[in-house]
C-alpha positions as CSV (number, residue, x, y, z in Angstrom):
1,M,36.9,168.2,-155.1
2,D,34.4,170.0,-157.3
3,L,32.1,170.4,-154.4
4,V,34.9,171.6,-152.2
5,N,35.8,174.3,-154.7
6,E,32.1,175.2,-155.3
7,L,31.6,175.9,-151.6
8,G,35.0,177.6,-151.2
9,L,35.9,175.3,-148.3
10,T,39.3,175.8,-146.7
11,P,41.2,172.6,-145.7
12,D,40.3,173.2,-142.0
13,R,36.6,173.7,-142.9
14,R,36.6,170.5,-145.0
15,D,38.1,168.5,-142.2
16,Q,35.6,169.9,-139.7
17,L,32.7,168.9,-141.9
18,I,34.2,165.4,-142.4
19,A,34.6,165.0,-138.6
20,W,30.9,165.9,-138.1
21,L,29.8,163.5,-140.8
22,E,31.9,160.7,-139.2
23,D,30.9,161.4,-135.6
24,E,27.4,162.7,-135.1
25,S,27.9,163.2,-131.4
26,L,30.3,166.0,-132.2
27,L,27.7,167.7,-134.4
28,R,25.0,167.2,-131.9
29,R,26.8,169.2,-129.2
30,E,26.7,172.4,-131.2
31,F,24.0,172.0,-133.8
32,P,21.4,169.5,-132.5
33,S,18.8,170.3,-135.1
34,V,21.2,169.6,-137.9
35,A,22.3,166.3,-136.2
36,E,18.7,165.3,-135.9
37,Y,18.2,165.8,-139.6
38,F,21.1,163.6,-140.5
39,T,19.9,160.9,-138.1
40,A,16.4,160.8,-139.5
41,A,17.5,161.3,-143.2
42,A,19.8,158.3,-143.0
43,R,16.7,156.1,-142.7
44,M,14.8,157.7,-145.5
45,P,14.8,157.2,-149.3
46,H,16.5,160.1,-151.1
47,T,15.1,162.3,-153.8
48,F,18.5,162.3,-155.6
49,G,21.1,159.8,-156.8
50,D,23.9,159.1,-154.4
51,A,26.2,161.9,-155.6
52,E,23.4,164.5,-155.6
53,A,22.2,163.4,-152.2
54,F,25.7,163.7,-150.8
55,A,26.1,167.2,-152.3
56,F,22.8,168.3,-150.9
57,D,23.7,167.1,-147.4
58,V,27.1,168.7,-147.5
59,R,25.6,172.0,-148.6
60,L,23.0,171.8,-145.8
61,L,25.7,170.9,-143.2
62,H,28.1,173.6,-144.4
63,Y,25.6,176.5,-144.6
64,M,23.5,175.6,-141.5
65,T,26.7,175.5,-139.4
66,S,28.3,178.6,-140.8
67,G,25.8,181.4,-140.2
68,P,26.0,184.6,-142.3
69,S,29.8,184.3,-142.6
70,A,29.5,181.9,-145.5
71,S,26.6,183.5,-147.3
72,S,24.0,186.2,-146.8
73,N,21.4,183.8,-148.1
74,P,22.3,180.3,-146.9
75,Y,18.7,179.0,-147.5
76,W,19.1,179.7,-151.2
77,E,22.6,178.3,-151.4
78,I,21.3,175.0,-150.0
79,V,18.3,174.5,-152.3
80,A,19.3,176.3,-155.5
81,P,20.9,173.3,-157.2
82,S,17.7,171.3,-156.5
83,V,15.4,173.7,-158.3
84,T,13.8,172.5,-161.5
85,E,11.1,173.5,-163.9
86,H,7.8,171.6,-163.4
87,N,4.5,172.5,-165.0
88,G,5.6,176.0,-165.7
89,R,6.8,176.6,-162.1
90,R,10.3,176.7,-160.5
91,V,10.2,174.3,-157.7
92,V,12.6,172.7,-155.2
93,N,12.1,169.0,-156.0
94,G,15.6,167.6,-156.9
95,G,14.3,166.6,-160.3
96,N,11.6,164.3,-158.8
97,P,8.1,165.7,-159.2
98,A,7.0,163.8,-156.2
99,G,9.8,165.0,-153.9
100,S,10.7,162.6,-151.1
101,A,10.5,162.1,-147.4
102,Q,14.1,163.1,-147.1
103,L,13.5,166.4,-149.0
104,A,10.4,167.1,-146.8
105,L,12.5,166.6,-143.7
106,A,15.1,169.1,-145.1
107,Q,12.2,171.5,-145.9
108,M,11.0,171.5,-142.3
109,N,14.4,172.1,-141.0
110,L,15.1,175.0,-143.4
111,Q,11.8,176.6,-142.8
112,S,12.2,176.5,-139.1
113,A,15.8,177.9,-139.3
114,Y,15.1,180.6,-142.0
115,A,11.6,181.2,-143.4
116,Y,8.7,179.3,-144.9
117,P,9.0,180.4,-148.6
118,V,12.2,180.1,-150.6
119,P,13.9,183.5,-151.1
120,S,15.5,183.3,-154.5
121,P,17.6,186.3,-155.7
122,E,15.1,186.8,-158.5
123,T,12.2,187.3,-156.1
124,I,14.2,189.8,-154.0
125,E,14.9,191.7,-157.2
126,W,11.2,191.5,-158.2
127,I,10.1,192.9,-154.8
128,S,12.6,195.7,-155.1
129,G,11.1,196.6,-158.5
130,F,7.6,196.5,-157.3
131,C,8.4,198.8,-154.3
132,G,10.0,201.4,-156.6
133,G,12.0,203.0,-153.8
134,R,9.1,203.0,-151.2
135,P,9.9,201.7,-147.7
136,M,8.4,198.4,-146.6
137,V,6.7,197.2,-143.4
138,E,6.6,193.5,-142.7
139,I,4.0,192.1,-140.3
140,G,4.6,188.5,-139.2
141,A,8.3,188.6,-140.0
142,G,9.4,185.5,-138.0
143,R,13.1,185.5,-137.9
144,G,13.4,188.5,-140.2
145,Y,15.1,186.4,-142.8
146,W,13.4,188.0,-145.8
147,A,13.7,191.4,-144.2
148,A,17.4,190.9,-144.0
149,L,17.7,190.0,-147.7
150,L,15.5,193.0,-148.7
151,S,17.5,195.3,-146.5
152,R,20.7,194.0,-148.0
153,A,19.2,194.7,-151.5
154,G,18.9,198.4,-150.6
155,L,15.3,198.5,-149.4
156,T,14.2,200.3,-146.1
157,I,12.2,197.7,-144.2
158,D,10.9,197.5,-140.7
159,A,9.9,194.0,-139.4
160,F,7.3,193.2,-136.7
161,D,6.0,190.1,-135.2
162,L,3.6,189.2,-132.4
163,E,6.2,186.8,-131.1
164,P,9.7,188.1,-132.0
165,P,11.8,184.9,-131.8
166,D,14.7,186.6,-129.9
167,A,12.4,187.9,-127.2
168,I,9.3,185.6,-127.0
169,E,8.9,181.9,-127.5
170,N,7.7,181.4,-131.1
171,V,6.5,177.9,-131.9
172,S,7.1,178.3,-135.6
173,F,10.6,179.7,-135.0
174,P,11.8,178.3,-131.7
175,H,15.0,179.1,-130.0
176,T,17.4,176.4,-131.1
177,P,21.1,176.0,-130.3
178,G,23.2,176.8,-133.4
179,V,20.3,178.7,-135.1
180,K,20.1,182.5,-135.3
181,D,17.1,183.8,-133.5
182,V,16.7,186.7,-135.9
183,W,18.5,187.8,-139.1
184,H,17.1,191.4,-139.0
185,P,15.7,193.4,-136.1
186,V,12.2,192.2,-135.4
187,S,10.1,194.4,-133.1
188,H,7.0,193.4,-131.2
189,L,3.8,194.3,-133.1
190,D,2.8,196.7,-130.3
191,A,5.6,199.0,-131.3
192,L,3.8,199.7,-134.5
193,D,0.8,201.3,-132.8
194,G,0.2,204.9,-133.8
195,E,2.7,204.9,-136.6
196,N,1.6,206.2,-140.0
197,R,2.7,203.6,-142.6
198,S,0.5,204.8,-145.4
199,Q,3.4,205.4,-147.7
200,D,5.0,202.0,-147.0
201,V,4.5,198.8,-149.0
202,L,2.9,196.2,-146.7
203,F,4.7,192.9,-146.8
204,L,2.8,189.7,-145.8
205,C,5.0,186.7,-146.2
206,W,3.2,183.5,-145.4
207,P,0.6,184.9,-143.0
208,P,-1.0,182.1,-141.0
209,G,-4.0,180.4,-142.4
210,W,-6.4,177.8,-141.0
211,G,-8.9,180.5,-139.9
212,N,-6.3,182.8,-138.2
213,T,-7.4,186.4,-139.0
214,M,-4.0,187.9,-138.8
215,A,-3.9,188.6,-142.6
216,S,-7.3,190.2,-142.8
217,D,-6.8,192.2,-139.6
218,T,-3.5,193.6,-140.8
219,L,-4.9,194.5,-144.2
220,T,-7.9,196.2,-142.6
221,R,-5.6,198.4,-140.4
222,F,-3.4,199.1,-143.5
223,E,-6.4,200.2,-145.5
224,Q,-7.7,202.4,-142.6
225,A,-4.3,204.1,-142.7
226,D,-4.7,204.7,-146.4
227,G,-2.0,202.2,-147.4
228,A,-2.2,201.3,-151.1
229,R,0.5,198.7,-152.0
230,L,1.0,195.1,-150.8
231,V,3.4,192.3,-151.5
232,Y,1.8,189.0,-150.6
233,I,3.7,185.7,-150.6
234,G,1.6,182.7,-149.9
235,E,-0.9,180.2,-151.2
236,P,-4.3,181.1,-152.8
237,K,-7.6,181.2,-151.0
238,G,-8.3,177.9,-149.3
239,G,-4.6,177.1,-148.9
240,K,-2.2,177.2,-146.0
241,T,-1.9,181.0,-145.7
242,G,-4.3,183.9,-145.2
243,D,-7.9,183.8,-144.2
244,D,-11.0,184.0,-146.4
245,A,-11.7,187.6,-145.3
246,F,-8.3,188.6,-146.5
247,F,-8.8,187.2,-150.0
248,D,-12.3,188.7,-150.1
249,A,-10.9,192.1,-149.3
250,L,-8.3,191.8,-152.0
251,S,-11.0,190.8,-154.6
252,A,-13.3,193.7,-153.5
253,R,-10.9,196.6,-153.1
254,W,-7.5,195.7,-154.7
255,H,-6.2,194.6,-158.1
256,L,-3.3,192.4,-158.9
257,E,-0.6,194.5,-160.6
258,S,2.3,192.1,-160.7
259,T,3.3,188.4,-160.2
260,D,6.8,187.1,-159.9
261,A,7.1,184.6,-162.8
262,R,10.5,183.4,-161.4
263,F,9.3,182.7,-157.9
264,V,10.6,179.4,-156.4
265,S,8.4,177.2,-154.4
266,W,8.8,173.9,-152.6
267,W,7.3,171.1,-154.8
268,N,4.5,170.4,-152.3
269,L,3.3,174.0,-151.9
270,A,1.3,176.3,-154.1
271,D,2.7,179.7,-153.0
272,T,3.4,182.6,-155.3
273,A,4.7,186.2,-154.9
274,Q,2.1,188.9,-155.9
275,G,2.1,192.6,-155.9
276,W,-1.3,194.2,-155.2
277,V,-2.4,197.9,-155.5
278,R,-5.5,199.3,-153.9
279,D,-8.3,200.5,-156.3
């Protein structure tokens, strides 16, 4: 009953969730990715005790099948109760420093449906403060989930991607029945050609790593346009995001002005939120 009250479930909504939990075939027809999560998770050891595991799964089921009508930030609603302090960081681990296979499965589903990093309200507030009223331009926006939250917080933000998920097949954010293609308008990167964005804050949120030069190429173009402020969310040099040339450019021509001390990461990642200013 406490969980029902916490989620604000109507009797009809509660009955619908129960029906899906009792008959997976009903869920699979409308939300196949959510059904696949429950099928696989049932065979895995949980991070939590039974009550906590049930609550996590109900939150995931409720918010991933409700869309924006239930919350403007369903990603956060799902993971927030599983955030703990560990080694001076706020992490999604359910109280288990080692996480679990079940939590890793949920992580993959949530990242595909929303975004790779966890968008806590505190980080949205921190980004707003760093921008100081300046507009933002996000490159590599994916589904535009972070852009939607920042826009809702009052920032002016334009989002771009080489493969907007609502227009082009995007392997990181594939078209999936029951999953929103985009949460904020995401334009093709070509639409940015010729625009002067020197007064904008550049937003790079988990730019690809593994030798992909997207981060360094974007930073170079931003510098050539006399851009001077950057919000970077990702892992440090040698991690899963950004390329060496990107980090070398930051070290050579930029200085770190601010770091979000309240940033929330998944337990198995080393990402942070940083605000950089050009020297």
